[in-house]
C-alpha positions as CSV (number, residue, x, y, z in Angstrom):
1,X,-204.2,-36.7,61.7
2,X,-204.7,-38.7,64.9
3,X,-201.0,-39.2,65.9
4,X,-198.9,-36.5,67.3
5,X,-196.1,-35.1,65.2
6,X,-193.9,-35.1,68.4
7,X,-192.0,-38.3,69.1
8,X,-193.5,-40.6,71.8
9,X,-191.9,-40.5,75.3
10,X,-191.5,-43.2,77.9
11,X,-194.2,-43.2,80.6
12,X,-192.7,-44.6,83.8
13,X,-195.0,-47.2,85.6
14,X,-194.5,-45.6,89.0
15,X,-196.4,-43.5,91.6
16,X,-196.3,-39.7,91.5
17,X,-194.0,-39.8,94.6
18,X,-191.5,-42.1,92.8
19,X,-191.7,-40.0,89.6
20,X,-191.0,-36.7,91.3
21,X,-188.8,-37.6,94.3
22,X,-187.5,-41.2,93.7
23,X,-184.5,-40.2,91.6
24,X,-183.2,-37.3,93.7
25,X,-179.4,-37.4,93.7
26,X,-177.1,-36.4,96.6
27,X,-176.4,-33.1,94.9
28,X,-180.1,-32.4,94.3
29,X,-181.1,-32.9,97.9
30,X,-179.4,-29.5,98.8
31,X,-180.9,-27.6,95.8
32,X,-183.7,-25.2,96.4
33,X,-187.1,-26.6,95.4
34,X,-189.5,-23.9,96.6
35,X,-189.2,-20.3,97.5
36,X,-192.0,-18.5,99.4
37,X,-192.4,-15.5,97.1
38,X,-193.8,-13.4,99.9
39,X,-191.3,-14.0,102.6
40,X,-188.3,-15.4,100.6
41,X,-188.1,-18.5,102.8
42,X,-186.5,-21.5,100.9
43,X,-187.2,-25.2,101.1
44,X,-184.6,-27.7,99.6
45,X,-185.6,-30.9,97.8
46,X,-184.1,-32.8,100.7
47,X,-186.2,-30.9,103.3
48,X,-189.3,-31.3,101.1
49,X,-188.9,-35.0,100.7
50,X,-188.3,-35.4,104.4
51,X,-191.5,-33.5,105.3
52,X,-193.5,-35.6,102.8
53,X,-192.2,-38.9,104.2
54,X,-192.9,-37.8,107.8
55,X,-196.4,-36.6,107.0
56,X,-197.1,-39.9,105.2
57,X,-195.9,-41.8,108.2
58,X,-198.1,-39.7,110.6
59,X,-201.2,-40.2,108.5
60,X,-200.7,-43.9,108.2
61,X,-200.2,-44.1,112.0
62,X,-203.5,-42.3,112.4
63,X,-205.3,-44.8,110.2
64,X,-205.2,-43.4,106.7
65,X,-205.4,-46.3,104.2
66,X,-204.8,-46.8,100.5
67,X,-207.6,-45.0,98.5
68,X,-208.8,-42.8,101.4
69,X,-210.1,-39.4,100.2
70,X,-208.6,-36.3,101.8
71,X,-209.7,-32.8,101.0
72,X,-207.0,-30.1,100.5
73,X,-208.1,-26.4,100.8
74,X,-204.9,-24.4,100.7
75,X,-203.5,-21.4,98.7
76,X,-200.2,-21.5,96.9
77,X,-197.8,-21.7,99.8
78,X,-194.8,-24.1,100.2
79,X,-196.7,-26.4,102.6
80,X,-199.2,-27.2,99.9
81,X,-196.5,-29.4,98.3
82,X,-195.8,-31.1,101.6
83,X,-199.5,-31.8,102.2
84,X,-200.3,-32.9,98.7
85,X,-197.4,-35.3,98.2
86,X,-197.6,-36.4,101.8
87,X,-201.2,-37.5,101.4
88,X,-200.3,-39.3,98.2
89,X,-197.3,-40.9,99.8
90,X,-199.6,-42.3,102.5
91,X,-201.8,-43.9,99.9
92,X,-204.5,-41.2,100.1
93,X,-206.4,-39.6,97.3
94,X,-206.4,-35.8,97.2
95,X,-209.5,-33.9,96.3
96,X,-208.2,-30.4,95.6
97,X,-210.7,-27.6,96.6
98,X,-211.1,-24.2,95.1
99,X,-209.9,-21.6,97.7
100,X,-212.6,-19.2,96.7
101,X,-215.5,-21.7,97.4
102,X,-218.1,-21.0,100.0
103,X,-218.7,-23.3,102.9
104,X,-221.7,-24.8,101.1
105,X,-219.7,-25.5,98.0
106,X,-216.8,-27.1,100.0
107,X,-219.3,-29.2,101.9
108,X,-220.9,-30.4,98.7
109,X,-217.5,-31.5,97.3
110,X,-216.5,-33.2,100.6
111,X,-219.7,-35.1,100.6
112,X,-219.7,-36.1,97.0
113,X,-216.1,-37.2,97.1
114,X,-216.5,-39.1,100.4
115,X,-213.6,-37.3,102.0
116,X,-212.8,-38.3,105.6
117,X,-210.1,-35.7,106.3
118,X,-209.7,-32.0,105.4
119,X,-206.3,-30.1,105.3
120,X,-206.5,-26.3,105.3
121,X,-204.8,-23.2,106.7
122,X,-205.9,-20.9,109.5
123,X,-207.2,-18.0,107.2
124,X,-209.7,-20.5,105.8
125,X,-210.5,-22.2,109.0
126,X,-214.0,-20.8,109.7
127,X,-215.2,-21.8,106.2
128,X,-213.4,-25.2,106.5
129,X,-214.9,-26.0,109.9
130,X,-218.4,-25.2,108.7
131,X,-217.9,-27.4,105.6
132,X,-216.3,-30.2,107.5
133,X,-219.1,-30.2,110.2
134,X,-221.7,-30.4,107.5
135,X,-219.8,-33.3,105.8
136,X,-219.4,-35.2,109.1
137,X,-215.7,-34.8,109.3
138,X,-214.6,-34.5,113.0
139,X,-212.2,-31.8,114.3
140,X,-209.4,-34.2,114.8
141,X,-209.5,-35.0,111.1
142,X,-209.4,-31.3,110.1
143,X,-205.6,-30.6,109.9
144,X,-204.7,-26.9,110.1
145,X,-201.3,-26.7,108.5
146,X,-200.1,-23.6,110.3
147,X,-201.8,-24.6,113.6
148,X,-205.1,-23.8,115.3
149,X,-206.5,-24.7,118.7
150,X,-208.5,-28.0,118.6
151,X,-207.0,-29.4,115.4
152,X,-203.9,-31.3,114.4
153,X,-201.1,-29.1,112.8
154,X,-198.4,-29.9,110.3
155,X,-195.7,-29.4,113.0
156,X,-197.5,-32.0,115.2
157,X,-197.7,-34.5,112.4
158,X,-194.1,-34.0,111.3
159,X,-192.9,-34.3,114.8
160,X,-194.5,-37.7,115.4
161,X,-191.4,-39.3,113.8
162,X,-193.4,-42.0,112.0
163,X,-192.0,-43.9,109.0
164,X,-193.9,-43.8,105.7
165,X,-195.9,-46.9,105.0
166,X,-194.9,-49.7,102.6
167,X,-197.4,-49.5,99.7
168,X,-198.1,-51.7,96.7
169,X,-200.6,-50.6,94.0
170,X,-201.0,-50.4,90.3
171,X,-200.3,-46.7,89.3
172,X,-202.4,-47.2,86.1
173,X,-205.6,-47.9,88.1
174,X,-205.0,-46.3,91.6
175,X,-206.7,-42.9,91.7
176,X,-204.3,-40.1,92.9
177,X,-206.3,-36.9,92.5
178,X,-209.9,-36.0,92.5
179,X,-210.3,-32.5,91.2
180,X,-213.8,-31.3,90.3
181,X,-214.8,-30.2,86.8
182,X,-218.0,-29.4,85.1
183,X,-216.8,-31.2,82.0
184,X,-218.8,-29.9,79.0
185,X,-221.9,-29.1,81.0
186,X,-223.7,-29.5,84.3
187,X,-222.6,-29.4,87.9
188,X,-219.0,-30.1,88.9
189,X,-218.1,-33.8,89.0
190,X,-215.1,-35.6,90.5
191,X,-212.5,-36.3,87.9
192,X,-210.7,-39.6,88.6
193,X,-207.0,-39.1,87.7
194,X,-204.7,-42.0,88.3
195,X,-201.0,-41.9,89.3
196,X,-200.2,-42.8,85.7
197,X,-202.4,-40.0,84.3
198,X,-200.3,-37.4,86.2
199,X,-197.0,-39.1,85.7
200,X,-197.7,-39.3,82.0
201,X,-198.7,-35.7,81.6
202,X,-195.5,-34.5,83.2
203,X,-193.4,-36.8,81.0
204,X,-195.3,-35.6,77.9
205,X,-194.5,-32.0,78.8
206,X,-190.8,-32.2,79.7
207,X,-189.4,-31.8,76.2
208,X,-192.4,-30.0,74.7
209,X,-192.8,-27.1,77.1
210,X,-189.1,-26.6,77.7
211,X,-188.5,-25.6,81.3
212,X,-184.9,-26.4,82.3
213,X,-183.2,-27.5,85.5
214,X,-182.6,-24.7,87.9
215,X,-184.8,-22.2,86.2
216,X,-187.2,-20.2,88.4
217,X,-190.9,-20.7,87.8
218,X,-193.5,-18.4,89.2
219,X,-196.4,-20.3,90.7
220,X,-199.4,-17.9,90.8
221,X,-201.8,-20.1,89.1
222,X,-203.6,-22.1,91.9
223,X,-202.3,-25.5,92.7
224,X,-205.9,-26.6,93.4
225,X,-206.5,-26.2,89.6
226,X,-205.2,-29.0,87.6
227,X,-203.1,-26.6,85.4
228,X,-201.2,-25.4,88.5
229,X,-201.1,-28.9,90.0
230,X,-199.5,-30.6,87.0
231,X,-197.7,-28.0,85.0
232,X,-196.4,-26.1,88.0
233,X,-196.1,-28.3,91.1
234,X,-195.3,-31.7,89.6
235,X,-193.7,-30.6,86.4
236,X,-191.3,-28.0,87.9
237,X,-190.3,-30.3,90.8
238,X,-189.7,-33.2,88.4
239,X,-187.4,-31.0,86.4
240,X,-185.6,-29.7,89.5
241,X,-186.7,-26.2,88.6
242,X,-187.3,-23.7,91.5
243,X,-191.0,-23.0,92.3
244,X,-191.6,-19.4,93.5
245,X,-195.0,-19.5,95.2
246,X,-197.6,-16.7,95.3
247,X,-200.8,-17.3,97.4
248,X,-203.1,-15.0,95.3
249,X,-202.8,-12.7,92.3
250,X,-202.1,-9.1,93.0
251,X,-200.4,-7.2,90.1
252,X,-197.8,-5.1,92.0
253,X,-196.9,-8.2,94.1
254,X,-196.8,-10.4,91.0
255,X,-194.4,-7.9,89.4
256,X,-192.3,-7.5,92.6
257,X,-191.9,-11.3,93.1
258,X,-191.0,-11.8,89.4
259,X,-188.4,-9.0,89.6
260,X,-186.8,-9.7,93.0
261,X,-186.7,-13.5,92.6
262,X,-185.6,-13.3,88.9
263,X,-188.3,-15.6,87.6
264,X,-187.7,-17.1,84.2
265,X,-191.1,-18.6,83.5
266,X,-194.5,-17.1,84.1
267,X,-197.3,-19.6,83.8
268,X,-200.5,-17.5,83.5
269,X,-204.1,-17.3,82.4
270,X,-205.2,-14.7,79.8
271,X,-206.4,-12.0,82.2
272,X,-202.8,-11.7,83.6
273,X,-201.7,-11.3,79.9
274,X,-204.1,-8.3,79.6
275,X,-202.4,-6.7,82.6
276,X,-198.9,-7.4,81.4
277,X,-199.8,-5.9,78.0
278,X,-201.7,-2.8,79.1
279,X,-201.1,-1.8,82.7
280,X,-198.6,1.2,83.1
281,X,-197.2,-0.1,86.4
282,X,-195.4,-2.9,84.5
283,X,-192.8,-0.4,83.3
284,X,-191.8,0.2,87.0
285,X,-190.3,-3.3,87.4
286,X,-187.2,-5.1,86.0
287,X,-188.7,-8.1,84.2
288,X,-185.5,-8.8,82.2
289,X,-185.2,-12.3,83.8
290,X,-188.5,-13.4,82.1
291,X,-187.8,-15.9,79.3
292,X,-191.2,-17.4,78.6
293,X,-194.8,-16.4,79.4
294,X,-196.9,-19.5,79.0
295,X,-200.7,-19.1,79.0
296,X,-203.4,-21.7,79.5
297,X,-206.8,-22.3,81.1
298,X,-208.6,-20.2,78.4
299,X,-207.8,-19.0,74.8
300,X,-205.2,-16.3,74.4
301,X,-205.6,-14.0,71.4
302,X,-202.7,-13.7,69.0
303,X,-202.6,-9.9,69.2
304,X,-202.5,-10.1,73.0
305,X,-199.7,-12.6,72.9
306,X,-197.7,-10.4,70.6
307,X,-198.2,-7.3,72.8
308,X,-196.9,-9.2,75.8
309,X,-193.9,-10.5,73.9
310,X,-193.0,-7.1,72.6
311,X,-193.4,-5.4,76.0
312,X,-191.4,-7.9,78.0
313,X,-189.0,-9.0,75.3
314,X,-189.8,-12.6,75.8
315,X,-191.4,-15.6,74.2
316,X,-195.1,-16.1,74.6
317,X,-196.7,-19.5,74.1
318,X,-199.9,-21.2,75.0
319,X,-201.3,-24.7,75.5
320,X,-204.7,-26.4,75.7
321,X,-206.2,-29.0,77.9
322,X,-208.9,-29.8,80.4
323,X,-209.1,-31.3,83.8
324,X,-210.2,-34.6,82.3
325,X,-206.8,-34.8,80.5
326,X,-204.6,-34.1,83.5
327,X,-204.8,-31.4,81.9
328,X,-202.4,-30.8,78.9
329,X,-203.1,-32.2,75.4
330,X,-201.6,-29.5,73.1
331,X,-198.8,-27.0,73.5
332,X,-196.7,-24.6,71.4
333,X,-193.2,-26.1,72.0
334,X,-190.6,-23.7,73.2
335,X,-188.3,-24.8,70.4
336,X,-190.9,-23.8,67.7
337,X,-190.9,-20.0,67.3
338,X,-192.5,-20.5,63.9
339,X,-195.9,-21.6,65.2
340,X,-198.7,-19.1,65.3
341,X,-199.1,-17.8,68.9
342,X,-202.9,-17.7,68.5
343,X,-202.9,-21.5,68.0
344,X,-202.6,-24.1,70.7
345,X,-199.7,-25.8,68.9
346,X,-199.1,-29.5,68.4
347,X,-200.6,-32.5,70.2
348,X,-198.3,-33.6,73.0
349,X,-196.3,-36.8,72.6
350,X,-198.3,-40.0,73.0
351,X,-201.4,-38.0,72.3
352,X,-203.9,-38.7,69.5
353,X,-206.2,-36.0,68.2
354,X,-209.2,-35.9,65.9
355,X,-211.4,-33.2,64.5
356,X,-214.9,-34.6,63.9
357,X,-218.1,-33.1,62.6
358,X,-220.3,-32.7,65.7
359,X,-223.5,-33.7,63.8
360,X,-222.2,-36.8,61.9
361,X,-219.2,-37.8,64.0
362,X,-217.2,-38.2,60.7
363,X,-213.6,-37.0,60.8
364,X,-213.0,-33.6,59.1
365,X,-210.6,-33.8,56.2
366,X,-207.2,-32.0,56.6
367,X,-206.5,-29.9,53.5
368,X,-203.1,-29.6,51.9
369,X,-202.9,-25.9,52.8
370,X,-204.6,-23.8,55.4
371,X,-206.8,-24.9,58.3
372,X,-209.5,-27.6,58.1
373,X,-213.1,-27.0,58.6
374,X,-213.9,-26.7,62.3
375,X,-215.1,-29.7,64.2
376,X,-215.1,-31.0,67.8
377,X,-211.7,-31.8,69.2
378,X,-211.3,-35.4,70.5
379,X,-208.2,-36.6,72.2
380,X,-206.8,-39.9,73.4
381,X,-203.7,-40.7,75.4
382,X,-202.3,-41.9,78.8
383,X,-203.2,-38.6,80.4
384,X,-207.0,-39.1,79.9
385,X,-209.0,-39.6,83.1
386,X,-210.4,-42.9,84.3
387,X,-213.9,-41.3,84.5
388,X,-216.2,-39.3,86.7
389,X,-216.6,-40.4,90.3
390,X,-219.9,-42.3,90.7
391,X,-221.3,-40.9,87.4
392,X,-221.3,-43.5,84.7
393,X,-223.7,-41.5,82.5
394,X,-221.6,-38.4,82.5
395,X,-218.5,-40.5,81.9
396,X,-220.1,-42.2,78.9
397,X,-221.1,-38.8,77.5
398,X,-217.5,-37.5,77.6
399,X,-215.4,-40.6,77.2
400,X,-216.4,-42.9,74.5
401,X,-216.0,-46.7,74.3
402,X,-212.8,-46.3,72.2
403,X,-211.1,-44.0,74.8
404,X,-211.7,-40.8,73.0
405,X,-212.2,-37.8,75.2
406,X,-214.9,-35.4,73.7
407,X,-213.6,-32.0,74.7
408,X,-216.7,-29.9,73.7
409,X,-214.4,-27.4,72.0
410,X,-214.5,-26.7,68.2
411,X,-211.0,-26.7,66.6
412,X,-209.3,-26.8,63.3
413,X,-206.0,-28.5,62.3
414,X,-203.7,-28.0,59.3
415,X,-201.3,-30.2,57.4
416,X,-198.5,-29.2,59.9
417,X,-200.4,-30.6,62.8
418,X,-201.1,-27.2,64.3
419,X,-204.4,-27.0,66.2
420,X,-206.5,-23.8,66.8
421,X,-209.5,-23.6,69.1
422,X,-212.2,-21.5,67.3
423,X,-215.4,-21.9,69.4
424,X,-217.1,-23.8,72.1
425,X,-219.6,-26.5,71.8
426,X,-219.9,-27.0,75.5
427,X,-221.8,-24.8,77.8
428,X,-219.0,-24.3,80.2
429,X,-217.8,-20.7,80.7
430,X,-214.1,-19.9,81.4
431,X,-214.0,-16.8,83.5
432,X,-210.3,-15.8,84.0
433,X,-209.4,-19.4,83.5
434,X,-211.8,-20.7,86.2
435,X,-214.7,-23.0,85.3
436,X,-218.2,-21.6,85.7
437,X,-221.0,-24.0,85.1
438,X,-224.2,-22.3,83.7
439,X,-226.3,-24.9,85.4
440,X,-225.0,-23.9,88.8
441,X,-225.8,-20.2,88.3
442,X,-229.2,-21.0,86.8
443,X,-230.1,-23.1,89.8
444,X,-229.1,-20.1,92.1
445,X,-231.1,-17.6,90.0
446,X,-234.2,-19.8,90.2
447,X,-234.1,-19.7,94.0
448,X,-235.1,-16.0,93.8
449,X,-238.9,-15.7,94.3
450,X,-239.1,-13.0,91.7
451,X,-237.4,-15.0,88.9
452,X,-239.6,-17.3,86.9
453,X,-236.9,-18.7,84.5
454,X,-233.2,-18.1,83.8
455,X,-230.4,-19.1,81.5
456,X,-226.6,-18.2,81.6
457,X,-224.1,-18.1,78.8
458,X,-220.6,-16.8,78.3
459,X,-220.1,-13.6,76.4
460,X,-217.0,-11.5,75.6
461,X,-216.1,-8.4,77.5
462,X,-214.1,-5.4,76.0
463,X,-210.8,-7.3,76.4
464,X,-212.2,-10.4,74.6
465,X,-212.4,-12.4,77.9
466,X,-215.4,-14.6,78.6
467,X,-217.8,-13.5,81.4
468,X,-221.1,-15.0,82.6
469,X,-224.3,-13.2,81.4
470,X,-227.7,-14.1,82.9
471,X,-230.9,-14.0,80.9
472,X,-233.8,-13.6,83.3
473,X,-237.6,-13.9,83.1
474,X,-239.4,-12.2,85.9
475,X,-242.5,-13.5,87.7
476,X,-245.7,-11.5,87.0
477,X,-245.7,-8.4,89.0
478,X,-242.0,-8.7,90.1
479,X,-239.7,-5.8,89.9
480,X,-236.0,-6.5,89.8
481,X,-233.0,-4.6,88.4
482,X,-229.6,-5.8,87.2
483,X,-227.9,-4.9,90.4
484,X,-230.3,-6.8,92.5
485,X,-229.9,-9.9,90.4
486,X,-226.1,-9.7,90.4
487,X,-226.1,-9.1,94.2
488,X,-228.4,-12.1,94.9
489,X,-226.1,-14.5,93.0
490,X,-222.9,-13.0,94.4
491,X,-224.0,-13.8,98.0
492,X,-224.4,-17.5,97.1
493,X,-221.4,-18.4,95.0
494,X,-217.6,-18.1,94.8
495,X,-216.3,-14.7,93.5
496,X,-215.3,-16.1,90.1
497,X,-218.8,-17.5,89.6
498,X,-220.6,-14.2,89.9
499,X,-223.0,-13.1,87.1
500,X,-221.4,-10.1,85.4
501,X,-224.2,-9.0,83.2
502,X,-228.0,-9.4,83.2
503,X,-230.5,-9.2,80.4
504,X,-234.3,-9.4,80.9
505,X,-236.4,-11.4,78.5
506,X,-240.1,-12.4,78.1
507,X,-239.1,-16.0,77.7
508,X,-236.0,-18.2,77.6
509,X,-235.8,-19.9,74.2
510,X,-236.0,-23.7,74.5
511,X,-236.2,-26.7,72.3
512,X,-239.3,-29.0,72.3
513,X,-237.5,-31.2,74.7
514,X,-237.0,-28.3,77.1
515,X,-233.3,-27.7,76.4
516,X,-232.1,-24.1,76.6
517,X,-231.2,-22.8,73.1
518,X,-228.0,-21.0,74.0
519,X,-227.1,-20.2,70.5
520,X,-230.3,-18.2,70.2
521,X,-229.4,-16.3,73.4
522,X,-226.1,-15.2,71.8
523,X,-228.2,-13.3,69.2
524,X,-229.6,-11.0,72.0
525,X,-227.4,-7.9,72.6
């Protein structure tokens, strides 16, 4: 059943700035837009828009032009919104950078994207400076939002008093954001998302997700991740909800902020659901304000969803998407308590979905009762990316000539249009909602002189969450233990990319063409 069962919505043909801030009324200018969850400091919509306009003017005065790529390395603090939207208002393209990345990983993204500026904060400055230097970005193009000697600061840029530029572009073709994703396999690639992609995904989610004006939304999921960027930052601000920011996850602080700021919506990934369901400290906090816990970024088990709902006395829902779809394609609507919590719900408005046999490409039949046979989920809609930056081959592998995005996930659908993710075709691992590309870890493992061959797959831990496991073939005469392999990788990758388990084999199973047979690896305990 290709068409969504939810009615189509109008997609405005405007920029993200116009979509989020263009319609602010006089009353809304004084309403609170963002609360710093740590300090309690508040920023109104009027203040935020004024900062965005001033930053855009300062950047234009310093030579930023339409389409210029600017890196943003920043945790979830209120100035992220100013920097992100200010860059876009100036005509720039934001490449959001994982705050956990090493200097080498940041440098690689800056180089690949062609970034000419980098915005960051002082706690990240040492890493940012090393990455910027390696990428050829001069110190006067490294903006330290909270100030640092030898670099422009946000205060300096906002104080310049420059007017935002007059811009004219087609939002359907102008790239706005360049997050990096591994897609279904391989190393991270720049995902080209247009203004219309992001505007569309917010419009699609407004009625389906169900956040209401004035409600308080906890923003712990990182804004650098497309889930946090679209579903929290842009969606909440468009609805005139209140964003309560949290720079990193810490369970007691998460519970304190939720309780003290009376948050109504908690957008999370499954590992936080595990803590909410099981950790005894949860009972020490008043979470009665919580109306909905909405999970995404990785599959949420139905039993876990029910445990959270029972303990907090709230609704638990989940959605599905991928960076290449801005990201949301399916959600359990807040108005549909009848839908199984273990499912990912219905296709969003304006979104077509198909389940196809991965071998034949033929559409799987939808039975009159019960779920269909599993097949690869394909989606098509206004939120689907323009393609991968500078990588036509990878684009063609993921986005076919008819505009269908091949997700690499196996799903089923029933006659009520309810979709369930049942397995993964793609090699990508989702550790705590973060993407981990096996190819990246395999390359790191093979740098060790004692390792002859290696492969990495995702396996489930005791909580049913996916973790990276390495299979290693040692060089003749080499002697390595699990701790040594884990430590070697840990020193070269971001924390979420660490190998969590190691198994030693005599040989990595491969096809005649040399492709790793990952399904065979899953049979090894």
